[in-house]
C-alpha positions as CSV (number, residue, x, y, z in Angstrom):
1,X,43.1,-34.1,7.4
2,X,44.9,-32.9,10.6
3,X,43.1,-30.8,13.2
4,X,45.6,-28.0,12.6
5,X,44.9,-27.9,8.8
6,X,41.1,-27.8,9.5
7,X,41.6,-24.9,11.9
8,X,43.7,-23.1,9.3
9,X,41.1,-23.6,6.6
10,X,38.4,-22.4,8.9
11,X,40.4,-19.3,9.7
12,X,41.0,-18.6,6.0
13,X,37.3,-19.1,5.2
14,X,36.3,-16.7,8.0
15,X,38.8,-14.1,6.8
16,X,37.5,-14.4,3.2
17,X,33.9,-13.9,4.4
18,X,34.9,-10.9,6.5
19,X,36.7,-9.3,3.5
20,X,33.6,-10.0,1.3
21,X,31.4,-8.4,4.0
22,X,33.7,-5.5,4.2
23,X,33.6,-4.9,0.4
24,X,29.8,-5.1,0.6
25,X,29.7,-2.5,3.3
26,X,32.0,-0.3,1.3
27,X,29.6,-0.5,-1.6
28,X,26.7,0.5,0.7
29,X,28.7,3.4,2.0
30,X,29.4,4.6,-1.6
31,X,25.7,4.4,-2.4
32,X,24.7,6.4,0.7
33,X,27.2,9.1,-0.2
34,X,26.2,9.3,-3.9
35,X,24.9,12.5,-5.5
36,X,21.5,13.4,-4.2
37,X,21.7,11.3,-1.1
38,X,23.1,13.8,1.4
39,X,19.6,14.7,2.8
40,X,18.0,11.4,2.1
41,X,17.0,8.6,4.4
42,X,19.0,6.0,2.5
43,X,18.0,2.8,4.2
44,X,19.9,-0.4,3.2
45,X,19.9,-3.9,4.6
46,X,21.9,-6.8,2.9
47,X,21.0,-10.1,4.7
48,X,22.7,-13.5,4.5
49,X,20.0,-16.1,4.6
50,X,22.3,-19.1,5.6
51,X,24.0,-17.2,8.3
52,X,20.8,-15.5,9.4
53,X,22.6,-12.2,9.8
54,X,22.8,-8.6,8.5
55,X,26.1,-8.4,6.6
56,X,25.9,-4.7,5.5
57,X,23.6,-1.8,5.9
58,X,22.9,1.9,6.3
59,X,20.5,3.0,8.9
60,X,19.0,-0.5,8.7
61,X,16.8,-0.2,11.8
62,X,15.3,3.1,10.9
63,X,11.6,3.1,10.0
64,X,11.3,4.6,6.5
65,X,8.3,5.0,4.1
66,X,8.0,1.8,2.1
67,X,5.6,2.5,-0.7
68,X,4.6,-0.7,-2.4
69,X,7.3,-2.9,-1.0
70,X,4.8,-3.2,1.9
71,X,3.0,-5.6,-0.4
72,X,5.6,-8.3,0.3
73,X,4.6,-8.2,4.0
74,X,0.9,-8.6,3.3
75,X,1.6,-11.3,0.8
76,X,3.7,-13.4,3.3
77,X,1.1,-12.9,6.0
78,X,-1.8,-14.0,3.7
79,X,0.1,-17.0,2.5
80,X,0.9,-18.0,6.0
81,X,-2.6,-17.4,7.5
82,X,-4.8,-18.4,4.6
83,X,-2.6,-20.9,2.8
84,X,-1.3,-20.9,-0.8
85,X,-4.3,-22.9,-2.1
86,X,-6.9,-20.5,-0.5
87,X,-9.7,-19.3,-2.7
88,X,-12.3,-16.7,-2.2
89,X,-15.8,-18.2,-2.5
90,X,-18.6,-16.0,-3.8
91,X,-22.0,-17.5,-3.5
92,X,-25.2,-16.9,-5.4
93,X,-28.6,-17.7,-4.0
94,X,-32.1,-18.1,-5.2
95,X,-34.2,-16.3,-2.7
96,X,-37.8,-17.4,-3.3
97,X,-39.7,-20.2,-5.0
98,X,-39.3,-21.6,-8.5
99,X,-42.6,-22.4,-10.2
100,X,-42.3,-23.5,-13.8
101,X,-39.8,-21.2,-15.5
102,X,-40.2,-18.3,-13.0
103,X,-38.3,-17.5,-9.9
104,X,-40.7,-15.7,-7.6
105,X,-38.1,-13.8,-5.7
106,X,-34.6,-12.4,-6.0
107,X,-31.3,-13.6,-7.2
108,X,-28.8,-12.7,-4.4
109,X,-25.1,-12.4,-4.8
110,X,-23.1,-12.5,-1.5
111,X,-19.9,-10.5,-1.6
112,X,-16.9,-12.4,-0.2
113,X,-14.2,-9.7,-0.8
114,X,-12.8,-11.4,-3.9
115,X,-10.7,-8.8,-5.7
116,X,-10.5,-10.9,-8.9
117,X,-14.1,-11.0,-9.9
118,X,-14.3,-9.8,-13.5
119,X,-10.6,-8.7,-13.4
120,X,-8.8,-8.1,-16.7
121,X,-5.6,-9.2,-15.0
122,X,-6.4,-12.8,-14.2
123,X,-6.4,-14.9,-17.3
124,X,-8.3,-18.2,-17.7
125,X,-10.6,-17.9,-14.7
126,X,-14.3,-18.8,-15.2
127,X,-16.5,-15.9,-16.2
128,X,-18.7,-15.2,-13.1
129,X,-21.7,-13.8,-15.1
130,X,-21.6,-16.7,-17.6
131,X,-21.5,-19.2,-14.6
132,X,-24.7,-17.6,-13.2
133,X,-26.4,-17.5,-16.6
134,X,-25.6,-21.1,-17.3
135,X,-26.9,-22.2,-13.8
136,X,-30.2,-20.4,-14.3
137,X,-30.5,-22.0,-17.8
138,X,-29.9,-25.4,-16.3
139,X,-32.8,-24.9,-13.9
140,X,-34.9,-23.6,-16.8
141,X,-35.5,-20.2,-15.1
142,X,-36.6,-17.8,-17.8
143,X,-38.1,-15.1,-15.6
144,X,-37.1,-13.4,-12.2
145,X,-40.0,-11.5,-10.6
146,X,-37.7,-9.7,-8.3
147,X,-34.2,-8.3,-9.0
148,X,-30.5,-8.9,-8.7
149,X,-29.6,-8.2,-5.0
150,X,-26.0,-7.7,-3.9
151,X,-25.3,-8.6,-0.3
152,X,-22.5,-6.3,1.0
153,X,-22.7,-7.3,4.7
154,X,-19.3,-9.0,4.9
155,X,-17.6,-5.8,6.3
156,X,-18.5,-2.2,6.7
157,X,-17.6,1.0,4.8
158,X,-15.4,2.9,4.0
159,X,-14.1,0.8,1.1
160,X,-10.7,2.5,1.2
161,X,-8.2,2.8,4.0
162,X,-8.7,5.9,6.1
163,X,-5.0,6.6,5.8
164,X,-5.0,6.9,2.0
165,X,-4.5,10.4,0.6
166,X,-7.9,11.8,-0.5
167,X,-6.3,12.8,-3.8
168,X,-5.6,9.1,-4.7
169,X,-9.1,7.8,-4.2
170,X,-10.6,8.6,-7.6
171,X,-7.7,7.3,-9.6
172,X,-7.6,3.7,-10.9
173,X,-4.6,2.9,-8.6
174,X,-6.5,4.1,-5.5
175,X,-9.8,2.3,-5.8
176,X,-11.3,0.9,-2.7
177,X,-11.9,-2.7,-1.6
178,X,-15.5,-3.7,-1.3
179,X,-17.3,-6.9,-0.2
180,X,-18.3,-7.3,-3.8
181,X,-15.6,-6.1,-6.2
182,X,-16.0,-6.1,-9.9
183,X,-13.8,-5.4,-13.0
184,X,-10.9,-4.2,-10.8
185,X,-13.3,-1.5,-9.4
186,X,-12.5,0.8,-12.3
187,X,-14.5,2.4,-15.1
188,X,-13.9,4.8,-17.9
189,X,-15.2,8.4,-18.0
190,X,-15.9,9.7,-21.5
191,X,-16.8,13.3,-22.5
192,X,-16.2,15.9,-25.3
193,X,-15.0,19.4,-25.3
194,X,-15.7,21.5,-28.4
195,X,-13.7,24.4,-29.8
196,X,-16.0,26.9,-28.1
197,X,-15.3,25.4,-24.7
198,X,-18.6,23.5,-24.3
199,X,-18.4,20.2,-22.3
200,X,-20.9,17.5,-23.4
201,X,-21.7,13.8,-23.6
202,X,-20.5,12.8,-20.1
203,X,-20.9,9.1,-19.5
204,X,-19.3,6.0,-17.8
205,X,-18.2,3.2,-20.0
206,X,-19.7,0.9,-19.1
207,X,-22.6,2.7,-17.4
208,X,-22.4,2.7,-13.6
209,X,-25.9,3.2,-12.1
210,X,-26.2,5.7,-9.3
211,X,-22.8,7.3,-9.8
212,X,-22.7,10.9,-11.0
213,X,-20.0,12.7,-13.1
214,X,-19.6,16.2,-11.8
215,X,-17.8,18.7,-14.1
216,X,-15.6,21.3,-12.4
217,X,-13.2,21.5,-15.3
218,X,-12.3,24.7,-17.1
219,X,-11.7,25.2,-20.8
220,X,-8.1,25.5,-22.0
221,X,-6.7,26.2,-25.4
222,X,-3.3,25.1,-24.3
223,X,-2.6,22.0,-22.2
224,X,-5.0,19.4,-20.7
225,X,-4.4,18.3,-17.1
226,X,-7.6,16.7,-15.9
227,X,-7.7,15.6,-12.3
228,X,-10.2,13.4,-10.5
229,X,-11.8,13.5,-7.0
230,X,-14.5,11.7,-5.1
231,X,-17.7,13.6,-4.2
232,X,-18.6,12.9,-0.6
233,X,-22.2,12.2,0.5
234,X,-23.3,11.4,-3.1
235,X,-21.4,8.7,-5.1
236,X,-19.7,10.7,-7.8
237,X,-16.5,11.4,-9.7
238,X,-15.5,15.1,-9.8
239,X,-13.5,16.1,-12.9
240,X,-11.2,19.1,-12.3
241,X,-8.5,21.0,-14.1
242,X,-7.9,22.4,-17.6
243,X,-9.2,20.5,-20.7
244,X,-8.6,21.6,-24.3
245,X,-10.9,20.6,-27.2
246,X,-11.2,16.9,-28.0
247,X,-12.6,13.6,-27.0
248,X,-11.6,12.1,-23.7
249,X,-11.8,8.5,-22.3
250,X,-10.2,8.4,-18.9
251,X,-9.9,5.5,-16.5
252,X,-10.9,6.2,-12.9
253,X,-12.0,4.4,-9.7
254,X,-15.5,3.1,-9.6
255,X,-17.0,3.8,-6.2
256,X,-19.9,1.5,-6.8
257,X,-18.6,-1.8,-8.3
258,X,-21.6,-3.8,-6.9
259,X,-24.0,-1.6,-8.9
260,X,-21.9,-2.1,-12.1
261,X,-21.9,-5.9,-11.5
262,X,-25.7,-6.1,-11.0
263,X,-26.3,-4.0,-14.0
264,X,-23.9,-6.1,-16.1
265,X,-25.6,-9.3,-14.9
266,X,-29.1,-7.9,-15.8
267,X,-27.9,-7.1,-19.3
268,X,-26.4,-10.5,-19.7
269,X,-29.5,-12.3,-18.5
270,X,-31.7,-10.2,-20.8
271,X,-29.6,-11.1,-23.8
272,X,-29.9,-14.8,-22.7
273,X,-33.6,-14.6,-22.7
274,X,-34.2,-14.2,-19.0
275,X,-36.6,-11.5,-18.0
276,X,-36.1,-9.5,-14.8
277,X,-39.3,-7.8,-13.7
278,X,-37.7,-5.9,-10.8
279,X,-40.9,-6.1,-8.7
280,X,-40.9,-5.6,-4.9
281,X,-40.8,-9.1,-3.4
282,X,-40.2,-10.2,0.2
283,X,-36.6,-11.2,0.7
284,X,-36.0,-14.6,2.3
285,X,-32.9,-16.8,2.3
286,X,-33.2,-19.5,-0.3
287,X,-31.0,-22.1,-1.9
288,X,-27.5,-21.8,-3.2
289,X,-27.3,-21.6,-7.0
290,X,-23.6,-21.6,-7.5
291,X,-20.3,-20.9,-5.7
292,X,-17.7,-19.1,-7.8
293,X,-14.1,-19.7,-6.8
294,X,-11.3,-17.3,-7.3
295,X,-7.8,-18.4,-8.5
296,X,-5.6,-19.8,-5.8
297,X,-3.9,-17.4,-3.5
298,X,-0.4,-18.1,-5.0
299,X,-1.8,-16.9,-8.4
300,X,-3.3,-13.8,-6.8
301,X,-0.1,-12.9,-5.0
302,X,2.0,-13.4,-8.1
303,X,-0.3,-11.1,-10.0
304,X,-0.4,-8.4,-7.4
305,X,3.4,-8.4,-6.8
306,X,4.1,-8.2,-10.6
307,X,1.6,-5.4,-11.2
308,X,1.8,-3.8,-7.7
309,X,-2.0,-3.9,-7.5
310,X,-3.2,-1.8,-4.5
311,X,-6.7,-3.2,-4.5
312,X,-5.6,-6.8,-4.6
313,X,-3.2,-6.3,-1.8
314,X,-5.6,-4.4,0.5
315,X,-8.2,-7.1,-0.2
316,X,-5.8,-9.6,1.3
317,X,-5.5,-7.6,4.5
318,X,-9.3,-7.5,4.8
319,X,-9.6,-11.2,4.0
320,X,-7.2,-11.8,7.0
321,X,-9.2,-9.5,9.2
322,X,-12.6,-11.0,8.7
323,X,-11.3,-14.4,9.5
324,X,-9.6,-13.4,12.7
325,X,-11.4,-14.2,15.9
326,X,-10.4,-10.8,17.3
327,X,-12.5,-9.0,14.7
328,X,-15.9,-8.0,16.1
329,X,-17.3,-6.0,13.2
330,X,-15.2,-2.8,13.8
331,X,-11.6,-1.8,13.2
332,X,-11.3,-4.0,10.2
333,X,-7.9,-2.9,8.9
334,X,-6.2,-2.6,12.4
335,X,-7.4,-6.2,13.1
336,X,-5.7,-7.3,9.9
337,X,-2.5,-5.5,10.8
338,X,-2.4,-7.1,14.2
339,X,-2.7,-10.5,12.6
340,X,0.2,-9.7,10.3
341,X,2.4,-8.8,13.2
342,X,1.6,-12.1,14.8
343,X,2.9,-13.9,11.7
344,X,6.1,-11.9,11.8
345,X,6.6,-12.6,15.5
346,X,6.2,-16.3,14.8
347,X,9.4,-15.9,12.8
348,X,11.1,-14.0,15.6
349,X,10.9,-10.7,13.8
350,X,10.9,-7.6,15.9
351,X,7.8,-5.7,14.8
352,X,8.6,-2.5,16.7
353,X,9.8,-0.9,13.5
354,X,6.6,-1.9,11.6
355,X,4.1,1.0,11.2
356,X,1.6,-0.6,8.9
357,X,-1.8,1.0,8.1
358,X,-2.9,-0.8,5.0
359,X,-2.0,-3.8,2.9
360,X,-0.8,-2.0,-0.2
361,X,1.6,0.6,1.0
362,X,-0.4,3.4,-0.6
363,X,-0.6,5.3,2.6
364,X,2.5,7.5,3.1
365,X,2.3,6.8,6.9
366,X,3.3,3.2,6.2
367,X,6.9,2.8,7.4
368,X,9.2,0.0,8.4
369,X,12.9,-0.7,8.5
370,X,15.1,-2.2,5.8
371,X,16.2,-4.8,8.3
372,X,12.6,-5.9,9.0
373,X,11.9,-6.4,5.3
374,X,15.2,-8.2,4.5
375,X,14.9,-10.4,7.6
376,X,11.3,-11.3,6.9
377,X,12.1,-12.3,3.3
378,X,15.1,-14.4,4.6
379,X,13.0,-16.2,7.2
380,X,10.5,-17.5,4.6
381,X,12.9,-18.0,1.7
382,X,12.7,-21.8,1.8
383,X,9.0,-21.9,2.8
384,X,6.7,-23.4,0.1
385,X,3.1,-22.3,-0.4
386,X,1.1,-24.5,-2.6
387,X,4.4,-25.8,-4.0
388,X,5.9,-22.3,-4.7
389,X,8.3,-20.2,-2.8
390,X,7.9,-16.4,-2.4
391,X,10.9,-15.8,-4.7
392,X,9.1,-17.7,-7.4
393,X,6.1,-15.5,-6.9
394,X,8.1,-12.3,-7.2
395,X,9.0,-10.8,-10.7
396,X,12.4,-10.7,-12.2
397,X,14.3,-7.4,-11.8
398,X,14.2,-7.0,-15.6
399,X,13.7,-3.4,-16.5
400,X,12.0,-2.4,-13.2
401,X,15.2,-0.9,-11.9
402,X,17.6,1.6,-13.5
403,X,19.3,1.5,-16.9
404,X,22.5,-0.4,-15.7
405,X,21.3,-3.6,-14.1
406,X,19.1,-4.7,-17.1
407,X,22.3,-5.0,-19.2
408,X,23.7,-7.6,-16.8
409,X,22.8,-11.2,-16.0
410,X,21.4,-9.9,-12.7
411,X,18.2,-8.8,-14.5
412,X,17.1,-12.4,-14.4
413,X,19.1,-13.6,-11.3
414,X,17.5,-11.0,-9.0
415,X,13.8,-11.2,-8.2
416,X,12.4,-8.1,-6.5
417,X,9.4,-6.0,-5.6
418,X,9.6,-2.3,-6.3
419,X,7.8,0.6,-4.7
420,X,7.5,4.3,-5.5
421,X,5.7,7.5,-4.7
422,X,6.7,11.1,-4.7
423,X,10.2,11.4,-3.0
424,X,10.2,7.6,-2.4
425,X,11.9,4.8,-4.3
426,X,12.3,1.3,-2.9
427,X,13.4,-2.2,-3.9
428,X,13.3,-5.5,-1.9
429,X,14.2,-8.9,-3.1
430,X,16.3,-12.1,-3.4
431,X,19.6,-13.1,-5.0
432,X,20.1,-15.5,-6.7
433,X,16.6,-16.4,-7.7
434,X,17.1,-20.1,-8.3
435,X,18.6,-20.7,-4.8
436,X,18.4,-17.6,-2.7
437,X,21.4,-16.8,-0.5
438,X,20.8,-13.2,0.1
439,X,17.9,-10.8,0.6
440,X,18.1,-7.0,0.3
441,X,16.0,-3.9,1.1
442,X,16.8,-0.5,-0.4
443,X,14.5,2.2,0.9
444,X,15.2,5.8,-0.2
445,X,13.2,8.7,1.0
446,X,13.7,12.4,0.3
447,X,16.5,12.1,-2.2
448,X,17.4,15.3,-4.2
449,X,18.6,13.7,-7.5
450,X,16.2,12.6,-10.2
451,X,14.4,9.2,-9.8
452,X,16.3,7.9,-12.8
453,X,19.7,8.8,-11.3
454,X,18.6,7.2,-7.9
455,X,17.7,4.0,-9.7
456,X,21.1,3.9,-11.3
457,X,22.7,4.5,-7.9
458,X,20.8,1.4,-6.7
459,X,21.8,-0.5,-9.8
460,X,25.5,0.2,-9.1
461,X,25.0,-1.0,-5.5
462,X,23.4,-4.3,-6.5
463,X,26.0,-4.9,-9.2
464,X,28.8,-4.2,-6.8
465,X,27.4,-6.7,-4.3
466,X,26.0,-9.5,-6.5
467,X,27.7,-9.0,-9.9
468,X,30.3,-11.5,-11.0
């Protein structure tokens, strides 16, 4: 082939690419001008992975509230810093001496920050309580003179980010991250309201020792709109708002998961024939009984991205922080954020637009630019973690978007992470999923149309760009 022909073909290819990019930008412009977007911060970044360049956008460098799309950043940082095969190790010790079938001492469980202990969301993992019970049985221990002690010294309180809204903290999606987490750090609150407006039978299911249920509800013959809050100073869940007659079973945050775990373990051991005398005994470091391992980090990331689990995500930020040499027992979450920024800088990402305060995106103060999100996803697109790429860990678009995209092949060809809170709707992801060529970030704040209409605006944009 002659040099002239090669030159002509290259010029034609360049012209075709330029026209394609122009059509992409036109689609972005239509989206930014759609109904309800006039007052919105409609951030868009469409990024070409192979060319390593932004091909279309709308205010792509402006820092915008991210909601749960921030979970992609903490997931990448955790995979980079901890490794895809990382596991949390929770150790159980026998503190004392064993004589015959009696442990003269305590059984001590050392919290390692594992968010998956007792989780209903992780299938197939070993049952922690059954592991402990089996290990004691193997050692023929039938009596514990002391008690179940939970070691929560891994990192200090508070369990939640100081930047989370106080109104979120008692809800199941706003539960804190503790050194010893248990059963997703949630519990059910049950009670009854009779037809005369009397409230009764308040209880946790299962029982959570040491946590109060404080009733500030009012009787209603019309609608029920029960709200939750945390009681400060004394561990407690405050129930507020109107409640009409009926039986209630409401899921809320558990502010004392270690207490629930210890109580659950006591009940299990008692059923297995192990007596716990709960006597005062001198605490001394003993021998390790078992080490419980969490699922691998790739499985944890896949689960949290699929379900948008705030507790799982923030647990990863704290796992990063406690392993960072810069952490000296204070400023836990800021230490984790600083480590995250170092990861991004390693990939030549400008972090000046990253205002990150927690790992989950639950804090409204979390902001970053569409360009940072799209560029970060692009830089790690080919990277494998424990044999899996990030796009393989992200869920299919499916029905997570509007009503238009699910009717197309893009519902499977696009993998994405969504994020939403009041006045915020975001999507970030890859296309095509089998061999990503593009990343995208759509961050919309302060739109005036309905959320459903906004999602369809976003559907039209993705279909216009990636639809065949």
